[in-house]
N, C-alpha and C positions, 0 to 999 in steps of 0.2 A: 127330947134328947136326940132322937134320930135326925130331926131337922137341923139341929145344931151341928152334928158331925158331918152331915152331907152338904149343907149350904153355908152356914155362917163361918165355920172354921176354915174351909178353903178360901172363902172370900177375904177373910181377915188376913190369912197368910199371903194371899196374892197382893193385897194392898200394902202389906208390910214389905214384901220383896220389891214392889214397884217404888215405894216411897223411901226405902232405906238408902239407896245410893245418893240421893240428894242430901240426906242428913249426914251420912258418913262421908267425910272427905279425907284427903291426905293430911299429913302433918302440916302445921302452919308454915314451916320453913319450905317444904317442898311445894306447897300450894302457892306461896308468894313467888318463889323463884320461877315456877312454870308460867305464871301470869305475866311476868315481866318480859320474857323472850318468847317469840312465836315459834321458834324451832325446837325448843326444849320439850314440849309435849311429845313430839315425834321421837325425840331421842329417848325419852323415858319409855315410850311404848316399844321401841326397837330393843332396848336393853331388857325389858321384861320378856319379850318374845324370845330373845336369845337365851335368857336364863331358863325359860321353859323348854327350849329345844335341846339343851345340853344333856339331860338325863336320857332322853330318847335316842340321841346320837350315840351316847356311850353304850347304851344297851344294844342298839343295832350293830355298832362296830364290834362289840364283844361277841354277839351272836354270829356275825359274819366271820370273825376269826375262828370261832369254834367250828363252824360249818366247813371252813377252808381246811382246817387241820384234819378233820375227819375225812374229807375227800382226799387229802394228800396221803393220809395213812392208808386209805383203801387202795389208792393207785400203787403205793409202794408194796402193799401186800400182794396185789395181783401181779406186779412185776417180779416179785420174789418167787411166786408160784410158777410163772412162765419160765424163769431161768432154770428151775428144777424140773421142768417138763411135766408139771402136775396141772390138773384142772382146778382153776380157782373156785373157791366157795362163793356162790352168789350172795352178795351182801344186801342188795336192794330187792324190793318186791318186784315180781314179774307176773305175767299172766300166762295161763296155760292155753291150750288150743281152743278151749271154749270161751276164753275171755275172762275167766275167773281169776281172782288174785290168789296166789299161793305163797 
């Protein structure tokens, strides 16, 4: 049983992963339309990459917007303190004279 788990099962899974793409193909309509024109495979690949990039672009844009708004709020708060002649509260981490974060 130990030999089966260590050797046979991983080899069977590896063969399955290697052989599966040749067995599984696209739907017949997509497969035939791709074979007729030489530029279509590149178009399908580009569209798939575009669809994969959209969620990451949206998440990055939203994260950048949130970061920008926090920075804008921090600057506005510091400007309000400066107008009143008060010392602004440090928002970010800084180091002391020994180089330790406080």
